[in-house]
N, C-alpha and C positions, 0 to 999 in steps of 0.2 A: 111655662112650667107644667100646665095641665096636659100638654101634648107629650112632654118628655117622660112623665111618670109611667104611663103604660109601657113605653119602650124599655125602661129600666126593669120593670116587672117581667117583661118578655125575656130580657136578657138573663134575669135571675132564674127563670124557668129553664132556659137552655143550660145554665150552669148546674142544674140538678143532675144532668146527665154527664157533663164534663166540666171540671173546674181546673184551671191552670194552677191555682193555689194548692189544691189537693194533689194534683199530679206531681208538682215539684216540692211537695212537703217533706219528702225524705230523700234528699239528694245523695246521701251516702249509700243508701240502699240501691239507688239507681246506678250509681258509679260501680258498686260491687257486682250488680247484675251484668253490666256491660263488661266488666273485667272478667267475670266468670265465662261469659259467652266467648270473649276473645281468646282466653286461654284454651277453651275447648277447641275452637277452630284452629288456633295456632298449633296445637298438638296434631291435628289432621295433616298439617303441612309436611310432617315426617313421612307420610305415605303417598306423597304426590308422585305421579309417574308421567312420563312423556311417551306419546305414541303418535307418530306422524305418518303412519301407514296410509297411503292414498286410498286403500280400500275402505277406510273408515268414512271417507267423504261420500261414499255411494250407499244409499239405503239397501238393505238386504233384499227388498222386493223389487229393486230395479232390474229390468231385463238383462242388462250387461253383467250385473253382479250375479244374477241367477245362472246365466250362461257360463260365466267363469266358474261358479261353484260346481256346475254339472261336469265341465271339463276336468276340474280338479278331482272329482269323485271317480271319474272313469279312468283318467290317464295319469293322475298324480299332479301335485303342485307344479307350477312353472315359473318360479322366481329365482333363477340362478344368480349367483355372484359371479361376475365376469372379470377376470384378471387378464390384462394384456401385458405382454413383455416384449419390448422392442430392443433390437440391436442396431447399432448405427454402422458398424464397420465390418460385420461378418454376418453369416446366416445363423439360424438356430442349430444347424447340424455341426455342432462343435462339442467335443467330449466334455471339456471342463464346464462349459455352460450347461449342458444337459445334466451333468452330475449335480451341479448346484440346484437346478430345477427339481431334481428328484428329492434332494434334501428338503427343499421348501414344501414339496407335496407331502412328504412324510410328517412335517410339522402340521399341516392343514388337517391331516387324518387324525391327529390327536385331540382336535377340538370336539368337545362333547356333542354338540348339536349337528356336526357334519355327518351325513348319512354314510353307512358302510358302502365302500366303493363309490362315494359320492364326489370324488375329485376326478374330473375328466380332462385329459390332455393327450397330446401325441404320445406321451410315455405310457399311458394306461390303455391305449387303443390296440385292438387286434385287427390285423389285415387279413381279409378273406381272399383266398386265391386257389388256383388249380394246382394239383400236385404234379410231380414230375411225370412227364409223358401224358398229362391230361387224364390220368386214371382216377383221380380222387379230388375232393375238396377239403381244404384244411385251413386253419388260421395260424398266423405267426404274429409275434410282437411287431407292431409297426416300426418301432425303434427298439432293437434288442437291448437287454440290460447290460450285456458285455460290449456294448458299442464302443469302439476304440477311436473312431473318427478317421479311419483310413480312407483313402480316395475310393477304394472299391466299395466300402460300406456306405459312404456318403452317396455314391452313385446308385447303390441298391435302394437306399431309403428315398432318394429323390424319385426314382422310378415308381416306387410304391405310392408316394404322395401324389404324383401326377397321373397315376393309373386309375384313380377313382375320384370323380368330381365331388364326392361328399366331403372330402377333407378340406377343400379350398374354401376360404373365408369362414370356416367353422372352427378348425383347430390351428390353421396356419394362414398367413397372409400370402397373397399372390407372389410376392418377391422373396418369400421364405426368410425374411428378416424379423418377422414377428410371429409369436405364438399366443394362443389363448388357452387359459385354464378356466374350467367351469366348476364351481363349488355349489353343491346342493345341500341345503339345510333341511333337517327333519322337522319341518313346521308347516302349518297351514297358512293360506294367504291372510286369514283374519288375525293370526297371531304373529305375522312376520315383522310387525313393528313393536313387539313386546320386549320385555327386559332380557329374556334368554337369547332371542335372535340378535338384539343389539350388542349383547356381550360377546356373541360369537363374531359379529362384524368387527368389533373393537380388537379382538384377538387376531383376526386375519390381517387387519390393517397394521397392527403392531408387528406382526411377523414380516410383512412386506417392508416395513420401515427398517427393520433390523437385518434384512436380507442383504448380504454383501456379495455382489457378483459384478465383475468387470464388464463393461460394455453392455449394460442391461438397465433399461428404464422401465419401471412398472407403472401400470395404470389399473384402477379398480373402479367398477361401477356396478349397476344393478339396482333394483327397486329397494331392496333391504339396505344397501349401502347408502342410497339417497336418504332413506328414513333415518339412519344413524347420523348422517351429516347434518340433516335438518334438526335432529334432536340436540346435537352439539351447538348448532347456531341458536336454537331456541333458548337453551340454558345460558348461552353467552348474552343474549339480548336481555333476558330477565335480570341477570347480574349487572349489566351495564346500563340498560335504559331506565330501570326503576330508580336507582340513585340519581341519575341525570335529570329525570323529570321532577324528583323531589327537590333537587337544587333549583330548578327553574321555578317551581312553586314557592320555595323559600325566598328567592329573589323578589318574585312578584309580591309576596306578603310583606317583605321588608320595605319595599318601595311604597306599598300601600299604607302601612300602619306605623312602621318604625317603632314597634312595641313588641316586647317578647311575647306577651299574651296573644297579640294578633298574629304571631308567627306559629307558636307551637300548638295552639288549640285547633285551628283549621287543618294543620298538618297532621296532628294526632287523629283527627276525624277520618281523613282519607286513608291513612295507614291502617287504622282498625277496620274500616269498611273493606279494604283490599284483602286483609287477612281473612275476614269473614267470607268473601266471595271465593277466593282460592281454596280456603279450607272447606267450603261447602262442596266444591268440585271434588276434592279428595275424599270427602265423606261419602259422596255419591258414587265413588269409584269411577269418576270421569277423568280420563287422562288428559294432560295438557297437550295441545296441538300448536301448530304454527299460529293459529288465530288467537290462541290463549295468550300469546306474547303481548297482544294489544290490551288485554283486559286490565292489568295493573296500571298501565300508562293512562288509559281512558279514565279509570276511576279516580286516579290522583289528579289528573288535569281537570276533569269535569266536577268531581265530588268536592274539590276544594271550594268551589263557588258557593256551596251551601253554607259551609263554615264561615266563609268570608262575609256573607250577608248577615249571619247571626252575630258575628263578632263586631262587624262594622256598625250595626244598629245598637249594639251594647255600648260602644264607644261614643256614639252620638247621643243616646238617650239616657244613659246612666251616669250619675255624678262620679267622676274619677278622682275621688279624694277620700281621705279617712275621716272627714268631718261628719259623715253620715253613719248611722248605726248599721250593724250587720243585718238586722231585720229590715231596715228601710232599703238597704242595698239589694236584698233578696227580692223585696217587692218590686223594685225597679227592674231587676233582671226578668222577672216573670212578666211584667208589663211589656218589656221590650220584646220578648218572645211572642207575646199575644199579638203584637203589631206585625211582626215579620214572618210569622209562620205561614200565612196565606200565600204571599208571593213566592216564598221558598218552596212551598208545596207545589205550587203551580209550575215552577221551574223544574222541579224533580218529576212531576207528572208528565211533562212534555218530553223530557229526556227518556223517561221510562217508556213512553209511547214509541219513540224511535227504536229503542233497543228490543222492546217486546215484539216488534214486527219481525225480528229474526226468528222468532219461535214458530212462524208459519211456513218455514222452509222445510224441505225434505232432505236437505244436506245435514247429516247428524252433527258435525262439528260446529256449523253455523247455528244450528238449533241450540246446541249446548251453550254457545256463546250468548245467544239471546237470553237463555234462562238465567245464567249466572251474572251477566252484565245487568240485567234487570234487577236481580236480587241485590247486586252491588250498589245500584242507584238507590233502591229502597233503604239499604243499610246505611249509606252515606247520609241520606236525609234524616233517617231516624236517629243516628248518632249525633248529627249536628244539632238537632233540637232537644237532645237529652243530655248527652255528655258535656257539651260546652256550658249550658246553664247550670248543670249540677256542679261542675268544677268552679264556676264563677261564684255560685251561692256558697259553697264550702269555703272558698278562699276568702271571700268577703271583700270589702272596698280596699283598693290599693291606689297608690300614686303611680303614674306612668314613668317609671325610672328611666327606661331606655329613651323615651321621648325627651325627658329632661336633659339627658346627656347630649343628645343630638341638637337640642335647642342651644346649649351652651357652645358646642363646638362648630355648629354650622349656621342654621337659620332659625329664627324664632318661629313659633307656631303661627303668629300673625302673618309672617312673610310667606310661609308655606300655603296658608289659606288664600293669601292674595295671588300667589302663582296659580293655584288651583282655579280661582275665579277667572283669572286672565285666560287660562286654557279653555275654560267653559265658554268664555266670550268669543275667543277665536274660532272654536269649533262651531258655535251657534251662528256666528256671522258667515262663515264659510258655507254652512248647510243652507242658510237663508238665501245666499246668493245663488247657489245651485238650484234651489227649489223655485226661484223666480223665473226659471227657464223651463216651463213645463213641457212645451212642444219639443224642445231639444231632448229632454229626459225621455219622453215617450218615443221619439224617433230613435234615440240611442238604445232604448230597451228593445224595440222592434229589430233594429240592426243587430243587436247582441244575440237575440233569439235565433235569427236567420243564420248568422255566422256560426253560432254554436250547433245549429241543426246540420250545417254542412260538415262540421267537424265530426258530429255523431255518425255521419254516413261512412266515415273512415274508421270507425271504432272496430277493433278486432277482438273477438271473444275466443280466448284460448288459455289453457292452463298447462304451461310447459315447465316441467319441474326443473329443467336445466336453467331456465331463465329466472328461477328463484335467487340464483347466485350470479356473481360477476364472472365473466369468462376466464379469469385467472385462477378461479378456485379449482383445485386438483380434480375433484370428482367431475366437474364440467369438462375439463380437458380430457379426462379418461373417457367420458362418453363420446366425445368428438373422435378420439383415437379408435374406439371400438367401431363406430359408424364408418370411419374411413377405411380401416384395414380389414374389418370382418363384416359379418352380416348385419350388425346393428343391434341395438339394445331394446327395441320395442317389438312386441310380438302380436301378430294377428293370426288367430286360429280359424281354420275352416273345417267343420265337421260334416262328413258325407256319410249318410246312412240310408238303409233301405227299410221301408215300412213293413216288409214281409218278414215276420220273425223266423220263418223257416228257410229264408234265402240268405246266402252269403253275399257280402259286398265285394268280395274279391273277384269281380268279373273283369275280363279283359277290356271291355269298352269303358268301364269306370276307371281302371288304372291308366289306360291310355289317355283319357280326358285329363286326369290328374297330371300325367307326364306332360301333356301339351300345355296345360296352364303353367306348370313350372318353367318350361322352356320359354313360353311367351313372356312371363313376368321378368325373368332374369335377363332376357335380351332386350326388352322394350320398356321396362319400367325401372329407371335408375334408383328409385327410392326403395326398391326391393333388393336387399343385400343377399338374401339366401332363402331358398325354399327347401324344406326337408319333409319327408313323408316315408311311408313304407315303399314307395315306388323305386327309389334308387337301390334299396336292399333287394327287392325282387329282381330288378334288372341285373344286379351284381351276381346274385346266385345263378340266374339264367346264363350269364356270361361265362362264368368259371365252370359251370356244370357242362357247358357245351363248347369248351375251349378247343376240343379236338374234332368238332363236328364240321361237316361240309357247310359252306356259306349258303348253299342252295337249299338246305333243309335236311331233315332227319327222315329216314325211311320208316322208322317206327319209334315210339316213345314209351320207354318203360323206366320208372323211377323207383329206386330203393332209397327211401329217406328215413333216417334215424333221428329221433328227437334227442337232443343232448340236454342235460341238466346243468351243464357247466355254467358258471357265472362270468367267465371271462368273455369279453366281446368288445364290440365297438363302443366302448364306454358304457355308461348307463344313461346316456343322454337321450331321453325319450322314454325310458322305462319308469321305474319308481322315482327316478331323478330327472324326469322328462324336461326337455326343452326343445331341442331342434334336431337331434340325431335319432337314430334308431339304436336299439341295443340288441345285437344279434350275437349268438354264440354257437360256434361249432367246435366241439372239443377236438383237440388234435388227435386224440386216440380213437375218435369215432368219426371216421370220414365217410363221405357219400361217394360211392364208386359208380362209374359209368357202366352201362351194359350194352352200349352201342357195339355192333359186331365189327365195325371198321373204324379206322381213325383216319381223319382227313390230313393230308400234308399239303402245305403251301407250295404252289408251283414255283419253279425258278423262272426269273424274268430276264428277258433280254431288252435292249433299249427300245426297239420298235413296239414290243408288247407293252412296255411301261407307258410309252407315249399314247398308244391306243387306249389303254385303260384310263389314263388321266383325262384324255379328250372325252371319253365316254362319261366320266364322272362330272365333268364341267357341263356337258350338254344336258345331262339329266338333273342338274341342280336347278332349283328355283331361284337361285341368287344371281345377281348381275355379275358379282365378282366373288372370288374365293380366296382366302388367305392360304398360305403355305401349310399352316397347321391343319386347316379344314381339308385340304387336298390329301394330306398324309393320313388323316383320320378316315376319310372315305376310302382310300386305298387299302388301309388296314381292314376295314369292314368288308370290302370286296373279297378279301382273302381270308376273313375270319382270323386275323392275327390276334392272338391272345384272347380269342373269343369275342372280339368286338362286333362281329356280325350278329351276335346274340345279346348284346347290351340293349335290351328292349323288353317290353312287356309282351309275353306270348299272346299274339292276337290272330295269327294266320294258322288255322288248323292244319292245312296242308304242309306248311313248313315244319311243323312239329310232329308230323306223322300221326295226326289224329283227324277225326272227321267232324266233330262238333265243338261248339264253344264250351259246352259243359265239361268236355274232356280237358279243354285248356284250363278251366276253373280248377279241375282236379290237379293239374300240374302245378298251378300257382299255389294251391293249398298245400301241396306237398313241399313246395319251397318254404312256405310259412312254418310247417313242421320242422323243416331243416334248420330254421332259425332258432330252434330250441325253445320257442314260446317266450323269448325275452324281447319281444317287440311291442310291449304293452304301451309304450309311448305313442304308438301310431295306430294300434288296433284295440278294440275293446275286449276281444277274446282271442286267445292264441289259436283256437280252432274254429273255423267258420265264423269269422267276425261279421258283425252287422254295422259297425261304425268305424270309419277311417278318419284320421286327423292329419291335416296339413299344417305345418308351421311356417308362417311367413315372417322372417326377420326384416324389420323395416329400418331404414336409415333416416326416416322422417324426423323433423324437429317439432313442427307445429301440427295441430289437428287438421288444418286445411289440406296439407299434403297427405296425411293418413287417410282422410276421407276420399281423396282422389284415387288412392291405391285400392281402397275398399270398393269404390264404384267400378273400377276397372275389373276387379276380380268378379264382382256380381254380374257385370255385363258378359264377361267371357263364359262364366258358368251357365248363364241363361241361354247362350247361343250354342255352346259346344258340349255341354254335359248331357247325358241321358236325362230325359224328362221325368223319369219315375223315381228320382232320388230326392231325398230330403236334405236340404242344405241349411246349416246353422253356423253362426259366426261368434267368435269370442276373443279373449285375449286382452291385454292391457290397452291396445289401441282403441278398443270399444269402451273400456272403462274411462279413458280420457274423453272420448266423444260423449259419453253419458254425463260426465262431470261438467263438460261445457254446457250441455243442455240444462242441467240442474242449476248451474250458476245464473243463466238467463232467467229461468223459471223463478229462482229465489229472488233475483233482483226485481222482477215485476211484482211478485207477491209482497215483498218487503216494502216497495215503493207504494203500492196500492194501500196496504194496511196502514203504513205511516201517515199517508195523506188523509185517509179516512179518519184515523184517530185524532190527528191534529185538527182537521176540519171540525170534528165533533166537539173537541175541547173549546175552540174559539167560538163556534156557533152556540154552544150551550152557555158559555160564560157571558156572551153579549146577547144571548137570546135572539140571534139573527143568523139566517143562512148566508146573507150577504157578507157578514163579518167573516164567516168561515172561508168564503170564496176569495174575498180581498186579502185575508191573512195568508192564503196559500200562494199568492202571486210571487212574493220575494223568494219563497222556497222553490217554486217552479223555475224561476230564472237562475238561481244558484245551481240547481241540479243540471239544467241545460248547459250552463257554462262548464260544469264539472265534466260532463260527457264530451263536450266540444273540445276541451283541453286534452282529454284523453285521446281523442281521435287525431288531433293535430300533432301531438307530440309522441304518438305511437305507444302510449300506455295502454296495455291490454286489460280487458275486463276479465278478471280472474277471481278466485275465491277471496282474495284480499280486497282488491279495489271494488268488488261488488257491494261492499258494505258501506262505501262512502255516502251513497245517496241517503240511506236511512240515518246515518250519523248527521248528515246535513239537515235532515228534517227534525230529528230529535233535539239537536243542539241549536240549529239556526232558528227554530220557531220561537226560542226565548227572546230573540231581538225583535221579532214581530210583535209578540205579546207585550214586551216592554214598551215599544213605541206606541202601540195602540192605547195602552193604559195611560201613557203620558199625554198623548194627543186628546183622548177622551176627557181626562182630568182638566187639562188646560182649557179645552173648549168650554166646559161647564163653568169654570171659575171666571173666565173672561167673557162668558155669554156669546161666544162665537166671534168676538172682535179681537183681531190682532193677537191671536193666541199662539202662533207658531214660534215666536221667540222663546216663550216659556216652555213650549214643548221640547224644543232642541236643547234648552239650557239644562244641563245636568244629564238628561237622558242621552243626548248625543255622545258625551264623554263616557258615560257608563257603558253604552253599547259598544263603542269603539274600543275601549280599554278591555272590556270582557272578551271581545273577539280576539284582541291581541294576546291576552293571557292564555285563552284556550287554544288558540292557534299555535302559540309558542310551545305549549305542552305537547300538542300533537306533532309539531315539527321535530320533536325529539326522535320520533320514529324514523326520520330520515337517516338516522345513524345506525339503523338496524342492519344486520348482515343479510337480511332478505330484501331483495329488490322490490318485491310487491308490497312489503310493509313500509319501505322507504317511500314508495310511490303513494301509498295510503296516507302517510303523514303529510306529504306535500299536497295532496288533493284536499285533505280536510282543512289544512291551513288556507288554501285558496278558497274553499267553501265558506270559511269563517269571514273572509274578506268580502266576498260577493254577497253573502246573505246579510251581513251587517250594513254594507253600503246600500244594498237594495232596500232594506228596511228604512234607511234614513233618506232616501231619494225617491225611489219609485213609489213606495207606500204612501208618503204624504201627497204626492202628485195625484194618485188615484183618489185618495180621500177628499182632496180639495175639489176634484172635478165631480165626483159622484155625490159627495156630501150625504153619506148614508145615515139613516135614522138612528142606528145603534150608537152613533157617536153623540147625538144630541140628547138622548133620553138618559134619565137617572136610572142606574142599575141597582139590583138588589145588593150587590157587593159594595156599592157606594154607601148604602144605608147601614150595612153591617159595619163598615169602617167607622162610620159616625157613632154607632152604638159602642164600639170598642173604645173610641176616644172618650165618650161620656162615662163609660164604666171605669176606665183607668184613670180618669180625671187628668188626662194629658192632652196636649194640643200640638202634635207633630205637624210640621209643615207639609203641605201638599207636594212641595217640590221634592221632599225626601221620599214621599210615598211613590212618586214617579221613579225615582232613581233606584228604588228597591224592587221594582216589579219584575226583575229577572228572577 
């Protein structure tokens, strides 16, 4: 007694700073405070917004994001909505069909956010050509408004479409059975996932759904459309998965307690903590993203454990009868909380450690997830140890009514207890048998690590938006259609500039290099669907301007070019509504007239002359074989038919009647003036530009293929472009590349931070570095297995699955801590003799059941509309199995072999527990203490 007295005095000194009795003295006030906070956060839910714009995943300081911002500032935003229309039985050159398309386009123009002249198609495009007799240049509608569909009109339109390569795979498919409509919204990249942009997307999709046209199938895609579809799927998941995981938790609670109190109190805890977390996001004006879908499911699945521990301890330690007074019942509730708060806090702390590791990433939505999931864990813990006791104290002692009902209708409490003991015995016996084969366990662990390492070597890192959904989803099918029939939906920009502020970039050698790159990519790189730049516009002006010239060259060159202010042109694809075309405009009333003194006439051919010329073309060709189309084209060039001999970049001064390249530059600049200054999508300035932009439309799906295209472009530029140029790259292809890099970086940082925090928690708790190292082994194995499974089953590492490892550490560490506590306690009680049966008894079932319940909660994610979240749910369920099994097999094997000192010594926490027992005048079994260490 003399030894205990000072300890009680010491406890009383601690209680001066904190007293459970004082803390729970006013349960009604506590309840009202929680209610007030909950109402406040619930009101914030009214302002929740969704934003799945992929640009949000890239920090503003990221080079790819900065390059994209620079391109947007100079040339305008580049996020078109792409609509494909496919005909099965006829071509698009049909009057009834085109009239229907015109009506649809007029509807698109009524949408508030659509730019003026921001709907581009074959119906809004002007065709630039030489006038009658080759005496002028003018533009006509590519397809006239009064198009009747007569054979003559169809033939004329076909000739126009085939006359210029710019149309192919941009506005029309090669077989003329499909057409593409581009819609440009008046929004920046950063706000392209905002409410206004999403509302515009909804209107466009609704118009397409209501559009009635025979033999016409519509497809729609684009980054803004993907954002809207992701928003819809996110909203669906929130409405579907949250009730589902609640049902799972209710079933677990019912099977665990069979008492109404044991069901509604833990459930109320997680619902309130979820309201707090999501409400806090809304309060901070942080929009929900695809990752936020996981947050409520996680908080409900994990947070319920804290309430379960509190209510379970209450049922075990507090008299469940009305024979005791309300005051005595309140005292027992407080004592129960005093015993359970430490292990519950430790469980919350380790989970918090896993989630807070996400805060060290540079990916904004993952960082946001880390902040608010950590807050949600703190909220769940705080509510569990305040709300539940407050309600129990206010309610007073009660008889377990539901339990009595089930006792009468099914089994008695004694029978249930016997069944529980038998289950404990079976699990204990099984684990003992397993742990008797230490060499087998160690060999199996080594084999598992090696096998998982081989799987990791197959792991693919990629964020493919199309793979978020199943292949049958319409937006995925639309993207496939656009990639197959047109240039593709992914853009790679190449900026070509000159460092000299006084020098123009419109040099013949630069434009020729760009033309060569275009030809090389379109002929040799199948993943490049279309390349557009200022080059085909310059070539076209040069062609039609010299349509009547001799193929041998011009005796002299004199240009009279008038700038037009008209806005009609080849769409606005590339100007303020930039994407892949150029926007040129030559007003029909303001033509550019030739001043050549003579007009070239194509000579008449006889058969021998034709054969001679064909043989000459073949001999001069660098190809082994030539197609009929190529032979005809070369023959047309040989005779300057329709100006084809001049469909080129002026690069030979002699051919153009000048003596220097500077004079050629002047000719090209005159052509640019002739384009009426509406080529902003490809040049930074309408007069003497310093920056040119090339748009590469890619048909690639994954980042690996996009990287190969980028490497090919860089290699060609390095070898074939003038060396005095500055080359920069941008576009969504680089945004994806940067996102992949950030995912890997975030994965490594989160893993390192999680391991360090967990190591410190265990090492500090047991005052042993060895404890931290040993406790990390099961987590290391479960993470290795996770990555191995991903590699073998083709599950990609993306923004969703990258979070699995930190989840595994934050949640899986609980099983390690639980087992270490049970092992340590049993060792001390049995003085190191035959203590394993007691270690496994209770703790084995508690660990396995907890892993099963948490895994079941996460398995709900497998029903998500997002493939990556479904994979996330599957992987976490696997991690729960591997981490719990490793804690019950590998951990005891290592402990039995190493026999670390931290197991054998009495810890400060053990003395504190004894002090709590003495203060509360209770004697809870050590077996229970082990079972509650989660």
